[in-house]
N, C-alpha and C positions, 0 to 999 in steps of 0.2 A: 184784604184776606184774610181770613179767619182760619187759625190754626188748632181751635180746640178741638182735642181727639184725634189730631193727624199730626203728630212728631215727627213722622218720617217726612213729611212736604216741608216742615218747617227747617228741619236738619238740610234737606235738600237745597233749599235756597240759601241757606247761611254757607254751605260748603260751596256751591256755585259762585256766592260773591268773594269767599275766598280763595277759591281757584282762580277767578278773573283778577283778583289784587296780585296774586304770584304771577301771572302772566304778564300785568301789565308793569309791575315794579321789575322783574326782569327786563323787560323791554325799556325802561327808563334808565335802569342801570348798566345797559348795553351789556348784558350777558351773552356768552356763546350761545350758539344753536344747541349745543348740548345740553346747557340747562333747560331749555324748552322740551328736547326730547326728554329726558330724565324727569320732568313733570308728570309725564304719565305715571310713574310710581307713586307718588302720594296723593294724585287725585284717583288712582284705582283704590287706594287705600282707603280714601273718604268715601265716594261713591259705593263702590263692591262691598268692600268689608265692612265699613261701620254701617252704613245705612241697610244693607241687606239683613244683617244680623240683629240689627237694633229690635228691641222689644222693651217698650217702657214700662212695662208690668212684672218684668224679672229684674231684680237689683244686681243679681249675680251678673248676668250678661251687661247689663249697664255700666257695672263696675269693670269688667273686663275691658269693653270698649273704652271707657274713659282711660283706664291706663295704657292702652295701646297708643293713646294721643302722645306719650313718650317716644314710642318709635316714629310716629309721625314726625315729630320735631327734629329727631335726628337725621330722618330723611330728608328734610326740608334744610337743614344745616349742611349735610354733605352736599345737596343738590348745590347750593347756594355758594359754597367752597370751589367745587367743580366748574360752576357757569363763570366765577370770577378768575380762577387760575388757568383755566384752559381756553 
């Protein structure tokens, strides 16, 4: 697969692999069904927010989306805690 000139396709594949790892990891760690339900939020953040608004030629947008990864990490942390506690 060649990604030259098609950054969104590369991001989509990377985010898809991440989503599958989160699902598989939650299964292996025997998280509750609530973990899998709340995975909708970070997956939505990746695929709808980050990929939709990504423009590789616009550094301001790239920085804004890069900084939103802090929020993404917080969402994942909360999701893991909820999945393990409940």
